[in-house]
LOVEXRO-182073 format. One record per residue (C-alpha): residue number from 1; residue in one letter; x, y, z. Coordinates in Angstrom, 2 decimals. Example, Ala and Ser with C-alpha at 12.3 -4.5 7.8 and 13.67 -1.06 7.14 Angstrom:
<vopas>
lofi	dogu	x	y	z
1	A	12.30	-4.50	7.80
2	S	13.67	-1.06	7.14
</vopas>
This chain:
<vopas>
lofi	dogu	x	y	z
1	M	-80.12	-51.20	14.91
2	N	-82.84	-50.06	12.53
3	L	-81.53	-50.01	8.81
4	D	-85.42	-49.77	7.41
5	K	-84.70	-46.10	6.46
6	V	-81.07	-46.82	4.88
7	T	-81.98	-46.05	1.21
8	D	-78.36	-46.13	-0.57
9	I	-74.83	-46.36	0.42
10	H	-74.42	-42.82	1.35
11	D	-76.68	-43.47	3.90
12	L	-74.62	-46.45	5.41
13	Q	-71.47	-44.17	4.86
14	K	-73.49	-41.65	7.07
15	I	-73.85	-44.02	10.16
16	A	-70.22	-45.92	9.56
17	R	-68.33	-41.98	10.02
18	R	-69.83	-41.76	13.63
19	R	-69.69	-45.31	15.07
20	V	-66.10	-46.30	13.76
21	P	-62.45	-44.63	15.13
22	R	-61.81	-41.82	12.65
23	M	-58.58	-43.53	12.13
24	F	-60.12	-46.51	10.80
25	Y	-63.01	-44.67	9.12
26	D	-60.36	-42.27	7.81
27	Y	-58.33	-45.94	6.32
28	A	-61.38	-47.47	4.26
29	D	-62.70	-43.30	2.93
30	S	-59.49	-42.13	1.90
31	G	-56.94	-42.18	-1.28
32	A	-53.33	-41.32	-2.53
33	W	-51.99	-38.08	-2.36
34	S	-54.42	-35.89	-3.95
35	E	-57.10	-38.02	-4.03
36	S	-57.86	-37.14	-7.52
37	T	-58.05	-40.63	-8.57
38	Y	-60.05	-41.46	-5.44
39	R	-62.70	-38.88	-6.56
40	D	-62.98	-39.84	-10.48
41	N	-63.31	-43.28	-10.06
42	T	-66.72	-42.53	-8.81
43	D	-67.31	-39.44	-10.84
44	A	-66.34	-41.39	-13.75
45	F	-69.53	-43.58	-13.60
46	S	-72.09	-40.61	-13.28
47	R	-70.36	-39.45	-16.87
48	I	-71.92	-42.81	-18.20
49	K	-75.41	-42.54	-19.52
50	L	-78.11	-45.58	-19.91
51	R	-80.68	-46.12	-22.77
52	Q	-84.22	-46.04	-21.47
53	R	-86.21	-48.57	-22.96
54	V	-90.33	-49.22	-22.48
55	A	-93.00	-51.71	-23.65
56	R	-90.67	-55.33	-23.03
57	N	-91.22	-57.74	-21.34
58	I	-89.31	-57.45	-18.24
59	D	-91.20	-60.40	-15.77
60	N	-88.65	-62.74	-14.41
61	R	-84.96	-61.19	-14.37
62	S	-82.25	-62.83	-13.19
63	L	-78.66	-61.41	-11.96
64	A	-77.36	-64.84	-11.28
65	T	-73.92	-65.40	-13.32
66	T	-70.85	-66.91	-12.50
67	M	-67.24	-65.62	-11.44
68	V	-64.09	-68.30	-12.52
69	G	-66.81	-71.12	-12.40
70	Q	-68.27	-70.62	-9.30
71	E	-71.94	-69.42	-9.41
72	V	-72.99	-66.13	-7.90
73	S	-76.27	-64.35	-7.57
74	M	-75.07	-61.16	-8.88
75	P	-71.95	-59.81	-10.19
76	V	-70.48	-58.90	-7.32
77	A	-67.83	-60.27	-4.60
78	L	-66.95	-58.37	-1.83
79	A	-63.18	-57.05	-2.34
80	P	-60.36	-57.56	-0.35
81	V	-59.69	-54.50	2.60
82	G	-57.24	-54.48	5.10
83	F	-58.39	-54.12	8.19
84	T	-61.40	-54.87	7.92
85	G	-61.53	-56.11	11.50
86	M	-60.82	-52.42	12.82
87	Q	-64.38	-51.21	10.92
88	H	-66.13	-53.53	13.17
89	P	-64.99	-56.11	16.27
90	D	-64.67	-59.61	14.09
91	G	-65.31	-57.68	10.94
92	E	-64.23	-60.37	8.68
93	I	-66.30	-62.40	9.71
94	H	-69.29	-60.30	9.82
95	A	-68.38	-59.88	6.10
96	A	-68.03	-63.70	5.44
97	R	-71.44	-64.91	6.77
98	A	-73.20	-62.02	5.12
99	A	-71.69	-62.59	2.07
100	E	-72.41	-66.50	2.53
101	K	-75.91	-65.60	3.10
102	F	-76.10	-63.54	0.27
103	G	-74.34	-65.71	-2.16
104	V	-71.81	-64.24	-3.53
105	P	-67.60	-64.43	-3.05
106	F	-66.04	-62.60	-0.02
107	T	-62.27	-62.22	0.27
108	L	-60.50	-62.19	3.11
109	S	-56.90	-59.55	2.40
110	T	-53.66	-60.51	3.62
111	M	-54.08	-58.09	5.93
112	S	-56.95	-58.85	7.90
113	I	-57.51	-58.87	11.11
114	C	-58.97	-61.92	11.68
115	S	-57.14	-65.13	9.88
116	I	-58.18	-67.37	7.82
117	E	-58.20	-69.99	10.27
118	A	-60.79	-68.41	12.03
119	V	-62.93	-66.87	8.79
120	A	-62.72	-70.70	7.56
121	A	-64.42	-71.35	11.80
122	A	-67.06	-69.53	11.56
123	T	-68.52	-69.53	7.84
124	S	-69.48	-72.99	5.86
125	K	-68.50	-72.41	2.59
126	P	-65.66	-71.47	0.93
127	F	-64.22	-68.51	0.74
128	W	-61.66	-66.07	-1.41
129	F	-58.16	-65.14	0.09
130	Q	-56.34	-62.85	-1.24
131	L	-52.05	-62.79	-1.76
132	Y	-50.08	-60.04	-1.33
133	V	-46.40	-60.97	-1.83
134	M	-44.08	-60.29	0.55
135	R	-40.04	-60.72	0.41
136	D	-40.23	-63.66	2.73
137	R	-41.49	-65.87	0.03
138	G	-41.76	-68.61	2.73
139	F	-43.92	-66.43	4.61
140	A	-46.43	-66.08	1.12
141	A	-45.73	-69.61	0.02
142	D	-47.00	-70.67	3.66
143	L	-50.39	-68.40	3.34
144	I	-51.49	-70.42	0.48
145	A	-51.03	-73.69	1.91
146	R	-53.14	-71.98	4.65
147	A	-56.12	-70.60	2.35
148	K	-55.82	-74.36	0.78
149	A	-56.12	-76.67	4.02
150	A	-59.07	-73.65	5.21
151	G	-60.79	-74.71	1.46
152	C	-60.42	-71.33	-0.02
153	S	-61.90	-71.78	-3.80
154	A	-59.74	-68.62	-5.29
155	L	-56.71	-67.17	-5.02
156	V	-56.61	-63.17	-5.60
157	L	-52.95	-61.96	-5.99
158	T	-52.67	-58.26	-5.96
159	L	-49.83	-56.49	-7.93
160	D	-50.49	-53.02	-7.53
161	L	-49.04	-52.67	-4.26
162	Q	-45.51	-53.09	-4.34
163	I	-44.58	-50.22	-2.55
164	L	-47.15	-48.15	-0.35
165	A	-48.45	-44.56	-1.60
166	Q	-48.81	-42.05	0.91
167	R	-52.11	-41.51	2.48
168	H	-52.24	-38.37	4.14
169	K	-54.71	-39.36	6.53
170	D	-53.10	-42.38	7.91
171	I	-49.99	-40.57	8.27
172	K	-51.96	-37.87	10.67
173	N	-54.34	-40.15	11.93
174	G	-51.22	-41.99	13.42
175	L	-53.03	-45.66	11.76
176	S	-52.15	-48.64	13.46
177	A	-54.06	-51.86	14.76
178	P	-54.90	-51.93	17.79
179	P	-54.77	-47.65	18.14
180	K	-52.15	-46.28	19.62
181	P	-52.91	-44.38	22.67
182	T	-52.03	-40.99	22.31
183	L	-53.96	-37.71	23.46
184	A	-56.51	-37.71	20.29
185	N	-57.01	-41.34	19.61
186	L	-58.37	-41.63	23.39
187	V	-61.06	-38.23	23.02
188	N	-62.17	-40.30	19.75
189	L	-62.62	-43.27	21.40
190	A	-64.66	-41.47	24.11
191	F	-67.26	-41.51	21.46
192	K	-67.31	-44.56	20.37
193	P	-68.49	-46.85	23.31
194	A	-70.08	-49.54	21.44
195	W	-66.83	-49.83	19.08
196	C	-65.25	-50.25	22.34
197	L	-66.87	-52.51	24.08
198	G	-67.03	-55.04	20.80
199	M	-63.11	-54.94	20.86
200	L	-62.81	-55.74	24.28
201	Q	-65.03	-58.86	24.33
202	T	-63.07	-60.44	20.96
203	Q	-59.03	-61.25	20.41
204	N	-59.28	-60.23	17.48
205	R	-57.54	-56.90	17.67
206	S	-54.29	-57.30	15.39
207	F	-52.89	-58.74	12.22
208	G	-54.48	-62.55	12.73
209	N	-52.35	-63.70	9.14
210	I	-49.26	-62.71	10.47
211	V	-48.67	-62.49	14.31
212	G	-47.97	-65.59	15.92
213	H	-47.47	-67.24	12.04
214	V	-43.60	-65.30	11.75
215	K	-40.75	-66.08	13.30
216	G	-39.86	-62.62	15.61
217	V	-43.87	-61.12	15.59
218	E	-44.69	-61.45	18.44
219	D	-46.18	-57.79	19.51
220	M	-47.56	-54.70	18.05
221	S	-43.61	-53.08	17.93
222	S	-42.40	-56.26	15.68
223	L	-45.55	-56.68	13.36
224	S	-44.76	-52.95	12.39
225	D	-41.19	-53.37	11.72
226	W	-42.00	-56.03	10.09
227	T	-44.53	-54.94	7.41
228	N	-43.11	-51.80	6.28
229	S	-40.28	-53.61	5.29
230	Q	-41.68	-57.04	3.73
231	F	-44.21	-55.28	0.60
232	D	-41.95	-56.45	-2.49
233	P	-40.54	-54.15	-5.08
234	T	-39.11	-57.02	-7.10
235	L	-42.68	-58.40	-7.54
236	D	-42.52	-59.27	-11.76
237	W	-44.66	-61.57	-14.14
238	E	-42.15	-64.70	-13.30
239	S	-43.68	-64.03	-9.55
240	V	-47.07	-64.86	-10.76
241	E	-45.47	-67.96	-12.75
242	W	-43.94	-68.99	-8.23
243	I	-47.51	-68.37	-6.94
244	K	-49.27	-71.04	-9.74
245	K	-46.95	-73.92	-8.43
246	H	-47.84	-73.37	-4.94
247	W	-51.23	-72.68	-5.79
248	D	-53.86	-75.01	-8.19
249	G	-57.41	-73.80	-8.03
250	P	-58.43	-70.34	-10.17
251	L	-56.14	-67.78	-10.10
252	I	-57.08	-63.80	-10.61
253	L	-54.99	-60.87	-11.13
254	K	-55.78	-57.71	-9.12
255	G	-54.56	-54.12	-10.19
256	V	-54.79	-54.17	-13.60
257	N	-55.58	-50.40	-15.16
258	D	-53.60	-50.50	-18.44
259	V	-54.18	-52.49	-21.87
260	E	-50.04	-53.57	-21.54
261	D	-50.74	-55.10	-18.69
262	A	-54.30	-56.63	-19.52
263	R	-52.63	-58.52	-22.78
264	I	-49.45	-59.86	-20.49
265	A	-51.41	-60.74	-17.49
266	A	-54.10	-62.97	-20.37
267	G	-51.12	-64.92	-21.13
268	A	-49.68	-65.54	-17.35
269	G	-52.25	-68.62	-17.15
270	A	-54.67	-66.81	-15.44
271	D	-58.43	-67.26	-15.03
272	A	-59.62	-63.49	-14.73
273	I	-57.90	-60.06	-13.68
274	V	-59.62	-57.30	-12.24
275	V	-58.95	-53.82	-14.01
276	S	-58.64	-51.77	-10.46
277	N	-56.34	-48.45	-9.54
278	H	-56.81	-50.41	-5.70
279	G	-59.30	-47.83	-4.84
280	G	-57.05	-44.24	-5.58
281	R	-54.80	-45.20	-3.30
282	Q	-51.60	-46.17	-4.46
283	L	-50.96	-44.22	-8.35
284	D	-53.02	-40.81	-7.84
285	G	-53.46	-39.37	-10.93
286	A	-53.93	-43.11	-12.72
287	A	-56.92	-43.66	-14.86
288	A	-60.22	-44.05	-13.34
289	S	-61.03	-48.23	-13.43
290	I	-63.91	-47.56	-15.19
291	D	-63.05	-45.25	-17.99
292	M	-60.72	-48.48	-18.85
293	L	-62.54	-50.84	-18.67
294	A	-63.40	-50.50	-22.45
295	P	-60.54	-50.98	-23.86
296	I	-58.80	-53.60	-21.93
297	V	-62.17	-56.23	-22.73
298	D	-61.68	-55.30	-26.32
299	A	-57.76	-56.02	-26.17
300	V	-58.20	-59.38	-23.97
301	G	-61.98	-59.96	-22.78
302	D	-62.15	-63.37	-25.29
303	K	-58.94	-64.78	-23.36
304	I	-59.83	-64.24	-19.90
305	E	-62.51	-62.97	-17.47
306	V	-62.10	-59.62	-17.23
307	H	-64.10	-57.99	-13.52
308	L	-64.29	-54.45	-12.18
309	D	-63.16	-52.78	-9.15
310	S	-62.55	-49.53	-8.03
311	G	-65.98	-46.41	-7.66
312	I	-68.51	-48.96	-7.55
313	R	-71.26	-47.52	-4.94
314	S	-74.58	-48.36	-6.28
315	G	-76.53	-50.93	-8.19
316	Q	-76.86	-48.73	-11.64
317	D	-72.49	-48.69	-11.16
318	I	-72.90	-52.36	-11.59
319	F	-75.18	-52.38	-14.46
320	K	-72.51	-50.00	-16.21
321	A	-69.48	-52.34	-15.69
322	V	-71.52	-55.14	-16.99
323	A	-72.56	-52.81	-19.84
324	L	-69.22	-52.14	-20.60
325	G	-67.91	-55.55	-20.33
326	A	-66.86	-56.73	-17.00
327	Q	-68.26	-60.34	-16.02
328	S	-68.33	-59.34	-12.35
329	T	-67.34	-56.30	-10.54
330	F	-65.57	-55.86	-6.65
331	V	-67.12	-53.68	-4.20
332	G	-65.06	-52.64	-1.55
333	R	-66.24	-49.41	0.45
334	A	-69.88	-50.02	-0.22
335	F	-69.88	-52.92	1.85
336	I	-67.41	-51.54	4.73
337	Y	-69.57	-48.93	5.27
338	G	-72.16	-51.75	5.91
339	L	-69.47	-53.43	8.41
340	G	-68.98	-50.47	10.48
341	A	-72.63	-48.90	10.42
342	A	-73.58	-52.66	11.93
343	G	-71.98	-55.22	11.41
344	E	-73.08	-58.48	9.75
345	A	-76.45	-57.09	9.44
346	G	-75.03	-53.73	7.82
347	V	-73.32	-55.69	4.87
348	A	-76.41	-57.59	4.22
349	K	-78.50	-53.81	4.28
350	A	-75.08	-52.95	1.92
351	L	-75.91	-56.65	-0.82
352	Q	-79.87	-55.84	-0.56
353	L	-79.11	-52.10	-2.02
354	L	-77.13	-52.98	-4.78
355	R	-79.11	-55.75	-5.84
356	K	-82.38	-54.23	-6.13
357	E	-80.73	-50.91	-7.56
358	L	-79.33	-53.27	-10.26
359	D	-82.64	-55.62	-10.78
360	I	-84.54	-52.09	-11.12
361	T	-82.16	-50.38	-13.38
362	M	-81.71	-53.59	-15.67
363	A	-86.10	-54.09	-16.04
364	L	-85.92	-50.36	-16.92
365	A	-83.34	-50.76	-19.71
366	G	-85.43	-53.31	-20.96
367	E	-83.39	-56.78	-20.22
368	T	-84.48	-59.81	-18.07
369	D	-80.73	-61.54	-17.87
370	I	-77.60	-59.76	-16.52
371	A	-76.07	-62.53	-18.85
372	N	-78.04	-59.88	-21.83
373	V	-76.71	-57.05	-21.02
374	G	-74.10	-54.47	-23.44
375	H	-73.45	-52.04	-25.27
376	H	-76.46	-51.49	-26.70
377	N	-77.66	-50.44	-23.19
378	L	-75.74	-47.43	-22.81
379	L	-76.85	-44.17	-24.39
380	T	-72.71	-43.75	-26.11
381	P	-71.31	-46.45	-26.61
382	P	-67.83	-47.05	-26.77
383	A	-65.75	-47.65	-30.05
384	T	-64.13	-50.62	-28.81
385	A	-65.62	-54.13	-29.50
386	R	-67.48	-55.92	-26.25
387	K	-65.50	-59.10	-26.23
388	V	-66.65	-61.80	-24.02
389	M	-64.94	-64.96	-23.06
390	K	-67.74	-67.71	-22.37
391	A	-68.14	-67.74	-18.60
392	K	-66.95	-71.58	-17.02
393	A	-69.70	-74.26	-16.31
394	P	-70.58	-73.60	-12.84
395	A	-68.21	-76.04	-10.73
396	K	-70.32	-78.38	-8.19
397	P	-70.84	-77.17	-4.57
398	V	-68.42	-78.80	-2.28
399	A	-67.65	-78.91	1.38
400	K	-64.40	-77.29	3.34
401	P	-62.36	-77.63	3.54
402	K	-61.54	-79.64	0.12
403	A	-63.19	-76.52	-1.56
404	A	-59.86	-75.17	-2.88
405	A	-59.32	-78.27	-4.92
406	K	-62.55	-78.46	-6.31
407	P	-62.37	-75.86	-8.94
408	K	-60.55	-77.95	-11.16
409	A	-63.21	-79.13	-12.87
410	A	-64.13	-75.72	-14.35
411	A	-60.69	-75.75	-16.13
412	A	-62.29	-78.61	-18.23
413	A	-65.43	-76.48	-19.19
414	A	-66.47	-75.19	-22.50
415	K	-64.63	-71.52	-23.58
416	T	-65.88	-69.64	-26.32
417	T	-66.31	-65.76	-27.36
418	T	-68.61	-63.50	-28.91
419	K	-67.81	-60.10	-29.79
420	R	-70.80	-57.56	-28.49
421	G	-71.45	-55.02	-30.59
422	S	-73.02	-51.65	-29.59
423	A	-76.02	-51.12	-31.86
424	A	-78.20	-54.62	-31.20
425	K	-77.88	-57.75	-28.86
426	P	-76.01	-60.74	-29.93
427	K	-76.49	-63.60	-31.37
428	A	-76.05	-66.94	-29.74
429	P	-73.80	-68.72	-31.42
430	A	-75.21	-71.61	-33.95
431	K	-72.80	-74.41	-32.03
432	A	-70.93	-74.39	-28.85
433	K	-67.27	-75.78	-29.38
434	T	-65.35	-76.88	-26.87
435	P	-61.51	-76.68	-27.26
436	A	-58.76	-79.25	-25.27
437	K	-57.89	-78.23	-21.82
438	R	-55.74	-75.73	-20.79
439	K	-52.70	-76.82	-20.13
440	P	-51.34	-77.80	-16.20
441	A	-49.85	-74.55	-16.52
442	A	-52.63	-72.67	-16.80
443	K	-53.64	-74.12	-13.13
444	G	-50.82	-74.45	-11.29
</vopas>
């Protein structure tokens, strides 16, 4: 497919809507209940205005940064998205390859279609793994062990899906993987010949991380019964301690959207938190994630890395998140639309669009290094302080399968803190100090 005339993420979204079966397109492009938070996630970005600066030397720009001690080409990671392999055949593999070539992390969901092992076999660099904690803790421990064996270099623990909120479209569409052969689904599939042909050519058509790995779950009927009963409403902060006993690499806590929870998370020994409301797919009526970013950064930004998820559709959105204090961002729907539109090429196009817009926005705001972006780039800076924990020194790149163990080197990196105010660029500290190494409990 020729993507030369695609100019933004919305163009990819239009193509994906035409090519992806309705139940799977709607799964990605929907929120809980009235979808008010889903809509507000994107609307809130438009309320943030930028300062335009002129007559400044904006040559030699850099978007490179780090996430939990790992070098990335720009402040972006591909977020974990369930059913990714139903947006496009072998979707997780396509997305992981595109992210690898672009130099940003790909995060594989527990509820992926392609398994951890399948993605590892199809890629050459470590990716990240996202964990849902199930009632069956033995299965959760096994997932962590499999992620280690595959060389995953960070674990993303999702905290905001203890129970599943209602998403009206999924119920109306009878969402399942593979699709149930109802008359409505068969009619819809008849208009998606490329998708159908691709699915016939792959063996990855169900939840690869679950089927065959759980006793008694060997087909779609048993899988449905098992998953419906497995999301764990008892997940609490003690569960985070349990996870750390099984995982000794970088740990990222996703789904924090409240200042009090952010403070607890910062003391839980994780390496980063992701400010997120699950893309508006859980608590309808919750605040937009970008609206919660500044107060959370003010509360814990000098204690733990803070990333942002939910609502990002452009490079300008990424710039605004970084200006408000995010070390980096997670994008979900933006890459999913690209995947649905054109597979790996579509994901690569989405990343190119985000990078180009971020780069040009940064230049027009008068900046040449993403590390210098801050409150001073906003027309109306928040009253809160932009506290920033100095990024960990990048871990040395390693080959799989031992990639998961290497990020320990990052734990010994120097950590200093600064505050970025709203009126001027921060001054570099006279001399960085290196505190004592974290206690072992913080890593595992």
